N, C-alpha and C positions, 0 to 999 in steps of 0.2 A: 346600395341594394336594400329594398324594402325589408322591414323587420319580419314580416310574415314569410317571405321567401327564405330568409336566413333561418328562421325557426324550422321550416320544412326540411331544409338541408341538414340542419343539426339533428333533427329527429330521424332522418334517413340514415345518417352516419351511426346513430345509436342503434338502430335496428340492424344495420349491417354488422356492427360489432357483436350483436347478440345472435348472429346466424350460426348454424351448426358448424360450417366449414371454418369460419373465423375462430369459433370456439376451440376447435381441435388444434389449430395453429397456436392459439394462445396457451392452450394446455401444454403443448410441447415447449414453448418459449419460457414457461414458468417452471419447467422441470430441470433436474440436474443434467439431462442430456443436452439441453441448450447451453448450459454452462460449459459442458465439454466441447461443444462446437466452437464457442467463443475462444476458449483457451487453446483449442487445437489450431484455429486460424491465426491467433497471435503467435503461437509457437512456429508455425510455418512462416509467418511474416518475419520473425526474428532470424530463423535459420536461412531463409532464402532471399532476404532483402526485398520482400514484396509489399513494402509500405503503401505504395500508390495503388495497390489492388486491394489489400486487406482492409485498410482503414475506411475506404469508401463503402465496402461491403458492411462493415460494422455500423457505419452511419446509416446505411439503408435499413438495417435492423432497427435502429433507433427511430427512424422516420416511420417505419411500420408501427412501432409501439405508440408513437404519437398519434397516428391515424386510427389504428384498429385495436391496439392493446387495451386490456382491462385497466391497466395503470402502467407505471414505469418500472415495476419490479425487475424485469429481465435486464434493464439497462444497468443495474448495479454491477453485474458481472463484467460488462464492457467497461464501465467507469473504473472499476477496481484494477483491471488488468491491462487496459489499452496502452498505458505509458510504458509498459514493458515490451512493446513490440519492436522498436528500432533495432536493426541488425548491426553487426560489427562494422560492416562496410559503410553504413550510414550513420555512424557515431558522429554527431555534430561537433563534439569536442576534439575529434581527431581528424576528421575528413572535411576539408573546405567545400567538397563537392557533394556533401550529403543532401539527399532529397528533402530533408527537413528544412533546409534553407529556402526562403521564398522563391528565389530566382532559379532554383534547381528542381522545383516541383512542389515545394511546400505550399505554394498558393492554392494548389488543388485541394490539399488537406484543409486549408483555411476556408475555402468555399464550401466544402461539404460539411464542415463543422458549423458554419453559419446557417446552412440549410437545416441542420438538426436543431439548432437553437430556435430558429424561426418556427419549425414544426411543433416543438415542445411548447413554446409560448402560445401558439394558436390553440393547441389542445387544452391547455389550462384555462385559456380565456373562453373557449367555446363549450367545454364540458362543464356545465354548471355544478354538477355534483363533485367532480374531482377538483375543480377550481375553487369551489367554496371550502372544501376540506383543506386545500393547500393554504389558503389565506387564514383560516381559523385554527390551523394546527398549533398545538401547544408544544413548544420546543424548550425543554427545561435547561439545556446546556447553552442556549443561544446567548444569554446575557453575559456569561463568562467568556464566550468566544468573542463577542463584540468588544469587551474590555481588553482582551488580549490583542485583538486587531488594532484597537486604538493605540495600545502601547507599541505595537510594531510600527504604526504610521508615525509615531512620535520619536522613533529611534534616531538618535543623532541630533535632536533638537537642541539648539543653543551651544552645540559643540563647534560650530563654524565649519562643519564638514557635511551638513545635510544635503547641500546641492553641489558638492565638490565633483560628483560624477553626473552632473545634470539632474534629471528627474529620476534616474535609475534607482536611487535609494528609496524613493517613494513607490516606484513601480514594484521593486522587489518586496517591500513591506506589504504591499497590496496582494502580491502573489502568495506570500506566506499566510496572510489572513484568509484568502480564498481557499487555499489548500486545506486549512483546518476546518473552516466553517461552510464552504460552498456545497459540497455533496451532502453534508449533514442537513443543512437548511433545505436543500432541494428534495432529497429522498424522504425525509420525515413527513413532508406534505404531499408528495407526488405518488405515494404508494398507499393502497388500501390495506393497512396492516392487519386488519382482522382476518384477511385471507391468507396471509403469509405463513408458510410452513415453518415450524420451529427450527428445522435444520438448514434452512436455506443458506444462511451465511456460511455455515460449515462446509456446504458443498462448493460455494464460491471459493472459500479458502483452500479446500483440497484441490480444486481445479487449478488455482493459481500456483499452489505449491508444486504440483506435478509439472505444470508448464515451465516454471523457473528451473526445476530439476532437469527437464529436457534441454533447456537452454544451456545449463551448466555442462551437461554431458556434451552438447554440441560444441561449446567453447573448448572443452578439453580435447576433443577429437579434431577440431578444425583450426585451432589457433596455434598449433605446435606447442601446446602447453607442456607436454612431457618430452624431455630430451635426456638421453642417457639414463633412462629409468627414473628421472627426477622431475618433479613438478616445478616449472619456471613460473613463479607467482606473478611477475609483471605482465605475463601474457594472458592472465585471467581477466578479461573484460569483454563487454558486449556493447551494443549500441546505446544502451540507456544507463550503464553504470559499470563499475569495476567489481572486483571480487567481494569487497565489503558490502556493496549494494545488493549484489545477487545473493550473497549469504544471508543478509538481513531479511530479504523478502521470503526466502525459502524457510528460514527459521521461524518467521512469524506464522507460517501456515501449519506447523506441526500440531498445535492444539486442535485445529479443525479436523485433522485425520483421526486423532485420538478420540475426539468428541464423537465422531461418527462411529467409531468402534463401539463406544458405549451406547449410543443411541440406537444403532441397528442391531447390536448383538453380534455382528460379524467381526469379532476381535482380531482374528488372525489376518484377515484381508486388510483391514484399515490400519492396524498396527504395523504390518509389513510396509504399507505405503508410507506411514510416518517415518519408519526407519530408512526407507529409500530416500526420502527428502532429507533426513539427517545426514545420511552418507554423502549426498550431493553437497550439503553445506560443508562437510569436511573437505570435499574436492576443491572448494574455493580457497582453502588455506587461510580464511579469515578467522583470526583467533577470537575476536569478539563474537562473531556469529556462531562459531563452534561452541563457545562457552554458553552462550544464550540458548542455543539449540538443546544442549544437554540439560541445562537447568529447566527449561520450559517443557521438555519432554517428561522429565521426572514429575514436575508439578501437575502436568496434564494427566498422567497416569494416576497420581495420588488422588486427584479429584475424582477420577473415574472409579477408583476403588470404593468410593462411597456407595456405589450401586451394587447391591447384593446379587442382582441378576447376572452380572458379568464378572464379579470379583474373582471367582475361581478360574475362569478362562484367562483373565488378565494375568493372574499370578503364574499360571502354568506357562502361558506364552512367554512372559518375560523371564521366567526361570530358564526355559529352554534357550531363549535369545541370548541371555547373559552367558550361558555355557558355550554357545556357538561363537559368540564374540570373543570370549577368552581363548577358545581353541584357535580361532582364526588369527588372533593377535600373536599367539605363541608360534604357530606353524609358519606364519608369513612375516615374522618379526623383522627379518633382515630386508625383505623386499619392501615392507612398509616403511622401515627406517630410511631406506634409500629414496623411496618415492616422496616422502615428506621431509627430506633432508633440509631443504631451505626453511621449512617451518620450524624444525627442531633447532637449527642454528640460530634462528631469529629469537627464540626463547622469549624472554620478557622485555625485549627491546621496545621502548615506548614509541619508537618511530616519530621522534621530534615532539611528542606531546609534553615532554619535560621542558621543552623550550616554549611551546605554544601556550600552555596553560599559564605560566607566570607572566607571559606577555599579555595575555587576556586580562589578568588581574591588574596589571599596570595600566592598561587601557581603561579599565573600569574606574580606577582611582582618579584618573585624569578627568573623567566625565561620569560621575557616580549617579546622577539623577536619570538622564535619558540615554546614556552611553554615547558612543561616537558614530552610530549608524551601522548599517550592514556591510559597508565596504571598509575593511580594515586598513588602518594607516601603516601597519607593519608589513614587511615583506618576508616575514619568517614563517608564514603559513603556506603549506603545500598547495600549489596551483594545479588543479586536476586537468585543465584543458590546455591544448596547444593553440587554440584558435582565439585570437584577440577579440574578435567580435562577440564571441560567446562569453569570454571572461568579463567583458564590459557589462554584461547583463547579469550573469550569475557569479557573485563574488566568492572568494575563498571563505571558508567557514572554520569555526574554532574547535571542532571535533569534541564538543561536550555541550550538552544543552544548557547547563547552568552558566558555564563560561561564556557561551554564545549570548545568552540573555543579558548577562552583566556587561559584557564588552559592547554589545550592539544597542541594547535598550535600557541599560542601567537598572537601578533598583525598581523603577516603575515597571519595567518589563518582567523582572523576576516576580514581583508581587502579583502582576496580572496573570502570569503563568501559574503561580501558586493557587490563585483563586479558581482558575480553570481546572487545575488538577484536583482541587478539593471537590468540585462539582462532579467530576468523572468518578472519583473514588466513592462518593456517596451513591452515585448511580449503580455501580457494580456491587456495592455492599447490599443495596436493596434487592439486587437480582442474583445474589450469591447462590441461591438454591435452584437456579434454572440453568439451561444450557448457555445463557449469556456469560457464564463464568469462563467458557472456552474463548469467547470473543475477548473477554478481559485479559486472558492469558496471552492471546495473540498480540494485543496492543501493548501489554506489559513487556513482551519480548522486544518490541521496537523501542520502547522507552528506556529499557535497560541498556540496549546496544547504543542508544543515543548518548549515553554517559561517556562513551569512548569514541563516538563518531558523530556524523552530521545528520543522521537520518531524519530527525524531526524537522530539519530545515532544508531537506532535499526535495521538497514539494511532492514527489511521487509517492513515497511511503505514507506521507500524511494524508493523501487522498484516500488510501485504504483505511487509515485511522478514522477519518471523517465518516466514511461509509459504515465502518464497524460500530461507531457510536450511535448512528441512526438505527441500526438493527438492534443494538442492545437496549436502547430506550423504547422503541416502538413495537417490536415483535410482541405479540400477545402471549406472554408466558403463563398466564393464569391457568391453573388446573393442569399444568404440564410440568410440574416440579420434578426434579431429580433428588429424591430424599436419600 
């Protein structure tokens, strides 16, 4: 195609993007209402098993952004939430007929995803302004992420086990690197950050928190979770994770609701939503998630109390909420004791972590430099999946970030992670007087829970982590401080 013809077509697309009708659509897609639409669709997908309908629709949204959007900002909500769509009946770890397997319908999802990637590449190549910004974007965390990715790719080197599972150790290491760095790299350059509203990530987090809460309620009502007035914890799972996974994602979103309470001044509404999310975390009976939710809620409120404009409202609301909670616990103590009987009986049972952690240290001592790779040689780690084909791809993990790094990647991995963590701490310290502090609290919740679980290596939560880092670094916080 002659260059002049191509230039005319590009100019025509630019004019179309600037039209009034397209502008109104883009205004909607950049608003919290679109985040609500995305989260609502994913909730429907999860509850009704509509993966082959909802995911193509979400891809169509993405293709529209690539063709007519001002940039890729609305795609952040889809990217953060889409992995939480699979339903109980299509759980690939439990159901060999899940539509997520290629021969059962997964090929459709692969095709539409390829279309979205192609459309995105074309937009970045043909939109000179956006493409130039993408290539020249400064990404302060990228060097640390690349070093961490290199440590992942070296996991198991010289242990004699690097290719024991074929190339899957390399593939899983690459997945881990992409989950940490992929969305951060893409969105830092593919969004015109000078236009992004300060609260945007908080709205994404609130939408995701309410969506997961809806899924938890759906699981409790639909999975026969309550029998004889007691919660049966093994029945708390959905298509993308178990109770710990659902509890983690819900707990991560509590700071977003509290942050919006401070930002909007609507303390009662958003704090009630934060409490709703926290209650749903409790319904998962995930002890780690419950402890993290309580801690991160208190920290979020403590940060919000710095704002004199809503301090009085926050104190009054939480005073009343504390009295109401105390009264409810007293009046319903027997019913609650029965409902959470399994949780109470479990107490401080480490759930095999007292066996797993020493085994991880032993593994590290045998291969201290690069670890033994991501596929453990021990059979003492809990296998979450019943499907051999999935276990061959997604290995058992060590339920602790430090142990995971030492056993899988050795000292090299731990040092690389420490370097990345130092970069992120410096980032949030520099942004400590801005709403980025709530993003930091959200990510802190995941990192704390990862000290007793696998979340940092579960791919899905780390995608949200990656997006959160992009928002924290690139949102224009200047002159929007929370003193």
